N, C-alpha and C positions, 0 to 999 in steps of 0.2 A: 504494500500500500504506500501511496505517496504520503509523506508527512511534512514536506517542506516546500511545496509548490512546484516540484519537478515531477515530470512523468517518468516513472521507473520503466526499465526494459520489460518486455512482455514476460520473459522467463522468470524474472524476479517477482513480478506481480503474481504469477501462477504459484510460485513457491511461498509467497507471503500471504496469499489470500486465505481468509478464514471462512471455510464453507459451512460453518455451523449455523444452519438455519433450518426452518421446518414450516410446514403448512399451518395456517391459522395463528401465526405469531402476531402478538399485539393486535388481536382481532377487533378490539373496540374502535380503533382508529379506522380500520377498513369498513366496519359497519357504519360509522359516521359518514364516511365518503359515500357509501352506497345509499344510505337512507336520507341524507341531507344535501350533500354537495352535488352528487350526480344529478338528482332531479333539478336543482337550480341551474346547473350548467347545461343540461339538455334543453331546458326551456329557453335559456338565453341563446343557445346556438340555433334554435329554430330549424332543425333538420340537418344542419351541418354536423359532421362527425365530431364526437368528443374524443380527444386524444389524451392518453395518460402515459406517463413515462415512469418506469420503475428503475432506479439506478442507485446503488449497485443491486443487481438482482441475484447475485451469487449463482446458484445452480437452478434458479427458476421458481423456487417455492413461493416467493412473494407475489409476483405478477399472476401466477396460477391461482393463488389464494384469492386475489382480487377478482379474477375471472370466475371462479366458483361462486363467490359472493354475489357478483352481478348476475350470473346465470340463475342462481337460486332465487333471486329477487325478480327475475323476469325481464331484466333490462335489455338483454341482447335482442329480444323480440320486439322491443318498443323503440329502440333508438340505435343509430350507428355509433358504435363505441370501438375505438382502437386502443389496444394496450401494447406498449413496447417495453421490452426488458433489455437492459444493457448492463454489462460488467466489464471491468478492466481485464479480467482473467479470461483468456481464450478457452482454457480448460473448463471453466465454469459454464461458459456459454455453450460449449460443445455438449456438456451434460444436459443443460436445459433443452437443447434441441433434440436430444435423444428421448427425453421425457420418461426416464426410468428412475425409480426412487426406492430406497430401502426402508425398512420398517421404522427406523429412527425419525425419518422425516414426517411421520404420521402421528407423533405422540400427542399432538393437540387437536388433530382433525377429528370432528365427530364421525363415528363409525358409518352412519348412513351416507355421509358425503363421500367417504372413502369408497364405499360400495358403488355409489352412483357414478363417480368420476374416474375410477381406477380399476384395472384388471390385473390379477396376479400373473407374473411371468417368472416362474422359478422363485428365486429369492428376492425378486424385485417386483414393483408394481408399475404398470404403464398407464400414463394419463390418457384419458379418452381423447381420440383424435379431434372430435368436434370441440372439445375444450382447449386442447393444445393449440389448435389453429387460431384461437382467439388472440394469441400472443405472438408477436414477431420479436426476433432476437438480434442483437449486434454487440460487438466488442467495442466499448467506448470507455476511455479514461476521462473522468471529469476534469482532469488537469489539461486535457487537450482542448483548448478553447474553441477551435473551429468545430470539432466533432460534437462537443457538448452543447454548443450554441444551437446547432442544427436540430438536436433532439429536444432542447429545452423550450421550444416554441409551442408550448402546450399550457392548458390551464391547471393541470394537476400533475405534481411531481412527488413521487415517493422516493425519498432519499434517506432511508432509515438505517441506522447502525453503521454509517460510514464515518461520520465526524468523530467518533470515539478514537479513530486511528489517525486523525488529522491534527496538525498544528493549528493554532489560532489563525495564523497567516493563510493557511490553505482553506480553512473553513470560510474566512472572509472572502477569499478569491472565488470560491464556489458559490456562495450565497449571492455575491454581487453578479455573477454570471446568470444565475437563475432570475434575479430581479430584473436584469437588463433584457432578458429574452422571453420570459414567461408571459402568457396572455393574462391580462388582468380583467376581472378579478381572478386571481390565481391562488391555489392552495398547495402549500409545501408541507409535506409530512416528514418529520424526523423521528428517530427512535425515542422510546420512553425515557431513556437515560441521557438523552442529548438535549442541548439548549443553545439557542442563539442569543440569549440575553446579554452575553458579555461582549458581543460584537455589534458595531453599528450596521443596521440594515433597513431596508424599506418594508420589511415584513412585520406585521403585528401579530402577536400571539393571541389566539382566540380559542374559546371553548365552543366546540360545535358538535352537537349530538352526543355529548358526554365524553368527548375526546378533544385533545389539544392539537391545533394545527397553526401554521404560520400563514397569514393571509396577505396577499399583495393586492391592494386596492387601486383602482384606476387613478392616475395622477399622483400616486405616492412616490 
């Protein structure tokens, strides 16, 4: 992981990446997105696609969790929604594209959702193709300004459990990039153990649907 504002070589990122993630992680924030933010955004977009970026997505559990929550709530049948998952680790993205997961990834996922969206394949479980195709994948390092800016032009960004590895300088750099390129009103989700309160930013911390998010208001 980058910790000082520089983009590390790909092989270093693969070696340092922490793939410890799982389905249904910090689900209160995902539910708040699905129940409150997505309806607002869909209404404002008036038929235009709602685009959501998950970065870093590690091996895919987070954007697939979002896809499950949206599908369970019936949103894919009601509105055009695009989810993109990115990570600096090429190995992580390769695994996300395969869509195969071991038992540890399911420790928080309700059993009925596991049965609905996954099929056993030996010692692994394969995500249902119709859900898997809801997410597109790419290798992106947020320290790569050009690549990150191209993906950040969306109203919802999930950037959870990345900043715990970053220096304050790198957090500031990344948050400034998001603020410059995200569509306002925009919602930035960070991890439960992360905070932007120590750095200057154009985002305001708000409680939405019982969860905290950083909100970028028009003109801020």
